[in-house]
FIMIVEX-433959 format. One line per 10 residues: for each residue z, x, y of N, C-alpha, C. Coordinates in nm, 3 decimals. Example, Ala and Ser with C-alpha at 12.3 -4.5 7.8 and 13.67 -1.06 7.14 Angstrom:
REM FIMIVEX-433959
0.780:1.319:-0.569:0.780:1.230:-0.450:0.780:1.320:-0.330 | 0.708:1.285:-0.225:0.714:1.367:-0.106:0.787:1.290:0.003;
END
This chain:
REM FIMIVEX-433959
2.644:-1.141:1.517:2.597:-1.042:1.535:2.583:-0.984:1.390 | 2.612:-0.982:1.266:2.588:-0.944:1.117:2.422:-1.016:1.069 | 2.456:-1.180:1.178:2.292:-1.230:1.158:2.179:-1.153:1.213 | 2.210:-1.114:1.307:2.144:-1.066:1.372:2.077:-0.899:1.305 | 2.197:-0.883:1.264:2.181:-0.705:1.169:2.069:-0.698:1.121 | 2.131:-0.864:0.979:2.011:-0.892:0.876:1.853:-0.938:0.886 | 1.866:-0.981:0.990:1.737:-1.098:1.057:1.676:-0.974:1.085 | 1.748:-0.853:1.184:1.630:-0.717:1.253:1.595:-0.660:1.089 | 1.677:-0.590:1.044:1.658:-0.549:0.860:1.582:-0.630:0.807 | 1.557:-0.738:0.805:1.445:-0.806:0.652:1.300:-0.746:0.762;
1.331:-0.809:0.908:1.173:-0.830:0.947:1.128:-0.648:1.009 | 1.174:-0.516:0.945:1.186:-0.460:1.024:0.990:-0.390:1.022 | 0.978:-0.295:1.068:0.806:-0.252:1.078:0.753:-0.185:0.954 | 0.913:-0.124:0.894:0.878:-0.048:0.751:0.849:-0.170:0.676 | 0.919:-0.285:0.665:0.872:-0.367:0.540:0.791:-0.451:0.601 | 0.713:-0.452:0.686:0.605:-0.535:0.700:0.525:-0.395:0.662 | 0.495:-0.299:0.699:0.426:-0.203:0.734:0.360:-0.208:0.523 | 0.494:-0.221:0.420:0.506:-0.228:0.307:0.443:-0.318:0.245 | 0.496:-0.507:0.352:0.410:-0.569:0.248:0.284:-0.574:0.324 | 0.246:-0.542:0.434:0.091:-0.517:0.400:-0.032:-0.448:0.309;
0.065:-0.321:0.286:0.010:-0.226:0.141:0.011:-0.311:0.023 | 0.159:-0.407:0.008:0.104:-0.432:-0.107:-0.015:-0.571:-0.109 | -0.002:-0.640:0.054:-0.104:-0.755:-0.015:-0.300:-0.704:-0.001 | -0.296:-0.602:0.055:-0.401:-0.537:0.088:-0.439:-0.466:-0.086 | -0.367:-0.475:-0.164:-0.363:-0.392:-0.297:-0.392:-0.478:-0.364 | -0.357:-0.620:-0.394:-0.341:-0.727:-0.456:-0.513:-0.784:-0.374 | -0.532:-0.804:-0.264:-0.683:-0.796:-0.266:-0.787:-0.731:-0.289 | -0.725:-0.653:-0.341:-0.865:-0.515:-0.427:-0.818:-0.513:-0.526 | -0.759:-0.611:-0.596:-0.789:-0.640:-0.778:-0.869:-0.775:-0.764 | -0.860:-0.862:-0.674:-0.943:-0.951:-0.638:-1.084:-0.946:-0.641;
-1.124:-0.819:-0.527:-1.251:-0.807:-0.454:-1.307:-0.735:-0.618 | -1.221:-0.678:-0.674:-1.252:-0.613:-0.775:-1.298:-0.654:-0.880 | -1.233:-0.813:-0.890:-1.325:-0.943:-1.007:-1.417:-0.994:-0.928 | -1.433:-1.014:-0.804:-1.570:-1.015:-0.753:-1.677:-0.908:-0.767 | -1.588:-0.796:-0.748:-1.705:-0.691:-0.777:-1.796:-0.725:-0.900 | -1.776:-0.733:-0.978:-1.826:-0.773:-1.115:-1.912:-0.942:-1.156 | -1.872:-0.991:-1.036:-1.908:-1.128:-1.079:-2.019:-1.178:-0.969 | -1.974:-1.152:-0.810:-2.141:-1.160:-0.758:-2.160:-1.013:-0.648 | -2.262:-1.084:-0.590:-2.311:-0.949:-0.550:-2.290:-0.912:-0.393 | -2.195:-0.998:-0.370:-2.102:-0.973:-0.240:-1.976:-0.861:-0.269;
-1.944:-0.828:-0.400:-1.840:-0.793:-0.440:-1.812:-0.618:-0.392 | -1.883:-0.581:-0.467:-1.943:-0.406:-0.461:-1.885:-0.411:-0.236 | -1.953:-0.440:-0.144:-1.955:-0.447:-0.010:-1.775:-0.461:0.015 | -1.741:-0.600:-0.043:-1.609:-0.660:-0.011:-1.497:-0.553:-0.100 | -1.502:-0.473:-0.187:-1.428:-0.387:-0.301:-1.439:-0.283:-0.142 | -1.556:-0.232:-0.072:-1.555:-0.088:0.019:-1.480:-0.190:0.149 | -1.514:-0.238:0.127:-1.444:-0.258:0.313:-1.310:-0.266:0.214 | -1.283:-0.303:0.107:-1.102:-0.282:0.083:-1.041:-0.232:0.118 | -1.096:-0.114:0.063:-1.094:0.057:0.029:-1.027:0.135:0.157 | -1.130:0.085:0.221:-1.112:0.167:0.394:-0.963:0.032:0.418;
-0.911:-0.067:0.423:-0.809:-0.147:0.491:-0.747:-0.130:0.399 | -0.691:-0.034:0.268:-0.578:-0.048:0.208:-0.541:0.104:0.239 | -0.655:0.200:0.250:-0.640:0.325:0.283:-0.528:0.326:0.422 | -0.584:0.271:0.488:-0.489:0.246:0.660:-0.403:0.218:0.654 | -0.397:0.089:0.527:-0.250:0.011:0.540:-0.131:0.149:0.454 | -0.231:0.203:0.387:-0.094:0.365:0.300:-0.072:0.443:0.416 | -0.176:0.403:0.520:-0.170:0.551:0.626:-0.027:0.487:0.703 | -0.087:0.357:0.701:0.056:0.272:0.796:0.174:0.281:0.763 | 0.226:0.267:0.674:0.321:0.285:0.590:0.422:0.468:0.562 | 0.315:0.558:0.599:0.365:0.681:0.561:0.427:0.685:0.761;
0.354:0.604:0.834:0.397:0.584:1.007:0.464:0.568:0.985 | 0.536:0.385:0.909:0.660:0.373:0.920:0.716:0.417:0.952 | 0.742:0.426:0.792:0.848:0.563:0.722:0.928:0.660:0.824 | 0.807:0.699:0.950:0.863:0.837:0.980:0.943:0.797:1.071 | 0.870:0.660:1.150:0.939:0.624:1.285:1.090:0.511:1.212 | 1.099:0.545:1.086:1.242:0.418:1.001:1.334:0.533:1.032 | 1.284:0.697:0.984:1.378:0.779:0.946:1.391:0.878:1.070 | 1.317:0.936:1.148:1.350:0.960:1.279:1.425:0.900:1.373 | 1.370:0.814:1.419:1.487:0.783:1.548:1.655:0.731:1.505 | 1.675:0.646:1.407:1.777:0.658:1.321:1.865:0.726:1.222;
1.774:0.809:1.190:1.857:0.950:1.138:1.871:0.865:1.006 | 1.830:0.780:0.933:1.806:0.718:0.784:1.728:0.827:0.727 | 1.774:0.757:0.564:1.724:0.887:0.503:1.567:0.906:0.462 | 1.468:1.025:0.410:1.431:1.065:0.411:1.334:1.029:0.265 | 1.384:0.941:0.226:1.349:0.894:0.080:1.188:0.806:0.110 | 1.204:0.702:0.180:1.099:0.649:0.266:0.978:0.681:0.290 | 1.003:0.820:0.333:0.887:0.909:0.369:0.818:0.963:0.280 | 0.895:0.954:0.181:0.865:1.065:0.048:0.741:0.927:-0.091 | 0.816:0.839:-0.030:0.727:0.755:-0.093:0.634:0.717:-0.054 | 0.619:0.685:0.107:0.548:0.657:0.177:0.408:0.799:0.126;
0.434:0.896:0.171:0.365:1.013:0.122:0.309:0.988:-0.040 | 0.386:0.953:-0.122:0.309:0.966:-0.240:0.228:0.869:-0.252 | 0.276:0.752:-0.202:0.156:0.644:-0.177:-0.018:0.664:-0.100 | 0.009:0.758:0.006:-0.101:0.836:0.060:-0.199:0.894:-0.063 | -0.088:0.930:-0.165:-0.181:1.073:-0.199:-0.211:0.984:-0.341 | -0.141:0.888:-0.409:-0.200:0.822:-0.497:-0.337:0.685:-0.430 | -0.326:0.622:-0.334:-0.471:0.566:-0.286:-0.588:0.701:-0.217 | -0.537:0.852:-0.180:-0.625:0.874:-0.193:-0.720:0.940:-0.286 | -0.623:0.954:-0.423:-0.681:1.008:-0.511:-0.772:0.873:-0.600 | -0.698:0.772:-0.582:-0.779:0.603:-0.588:-0.930:0.601:-0.549;
-0.931:0.618:-0.359:-1.056:0.620:-0.356:-1.154:0.739:-0.412 | -1.123:0.869:-0.420:-1.226:0.942:-0.525:-1.264:0.919:-0.681 | -1.147:0.831:-0.725:-1.204:0.776:-0.768:-1.248:0.703:-0.859 | -1.278:0.611:-0.723:-1.380:0.495:-0.719:-1.486:0.520:-0.689 | -1.487:0.662:-0.625:-1.612:0.743:-0.581:-1.699:0.771:-0.683 | -1.643:0.838:-0.787:-1.640:0.866:-0.862:-1.756:0.783:-0.987 | -1.643:0.624:-1.006:-1.692:0.576:-1.062:-1.698:0.598:-1.196 | -1.497:0.616:-1.189:-1.441:0.659:-1.285:-1.326:0.528:-1.347 | -1.371:0.431:-1.362:-1.286:0.267:-1.423:-1.199:0.321:-1.521 | -1.188:0.357:-1.642:-1.096:0.404:-1.691:-0.961:0.491:-1.626;
-0.932:0.534:-1.498:-0.832:0.563:-1.466:-0.801:0.496:-1.326 | -0.920:0.463:-1.269:-0.920:0.342:-1.105:-0.868:0.243:-1.188 | -0.879:0.188:-1.286:-0.788:0.043:-1.257:-0.655:0.038:-1.313 | -0.622:0.146:-1.396:-0.457:0.195:-1.452:-0.377:0.179:-1.328 | -0.443:0.276:-1.277:-0.401:0.334:-1.148:-0.372:0.255:-1.003 | -0.446:0.166:-0.994:-0.452:0.047:-0.930:-0.352:-0.077:-0.964 | -0.386:-0.087:-1.037:-0.202:-0.139:-1.115:-0.100:-0.108:-1.099 | -0.054:0.068:-1.138:0.019:0.129:-1.098:0.073:0.076:-0.965 | -0.057:0.097:-0.916:0.010:0.119:-0.764:0.096:-0.017:-0.670 | -0.035:-0.146:-0.703:0.096:-0.256:-0.724:0.211:-0.270:-0.799;
0.266:-0.240:-0.870:0.319:-0.254:-0.939:0.488:-0.147:-0.851 | 0.397:-0.067:-0.854:0.464:0.025:-0.698:0.496:0.023:-0.576 | 0.432:-0.080:-0.513:0.440:-0.121:-0.430:0.532:-0.236:-0.405 | 0.509:-0.287:-0.482:0.636:-0.504:-0.547:0.748:-0.430:-0.523 | 0.732:-0.312:-0.600:0.836:-0.270:-0.600:0.961:-0.187:-0.483 | 0.881:-0.132:-0.438:0.925:-0.079:-0.286:0.911:-0.199:-0.175 | 0.854:-0.260:-0.166:0.886:-0.395:-0.088:1.001:-0.504:-0.120 | 1.076:-0.465:-0.302:1.184:-0.568:-0.318:1.273:-0.489:-0.250 | 1.298:-0.340:-0.290:1.394:-0.229:-0.267:1.359:-0.260:-0.116 | 1.358:-0.259:0.010:1.346:-0.227:0.136:1.418:-0.321:0.180;
END
């Protein structure tokens, strides 16, 4: 019985959403490198931004689902909402071409996403 609960918790929808968000942020770093070196880098980075933003919205959705039915803590919802705000700021800074803030914010988001994944 304990094994089922552990396995269920390990592969929860919330954990999968955080992992997907972490992966998309990492892929954005890769596509940012391609942005500097390849002609298709801008297209890839732009498409990746949309996917990363969608992954952040999925994280909010998963956090609300994990909180509401089980009556769990509200903390993951606040964390997910914070990530969505950071993703929104990141998109605005990218569109405005402000790399001096866009790049460090991306690194911060990746670190926070890895931290959230490890803590879940």
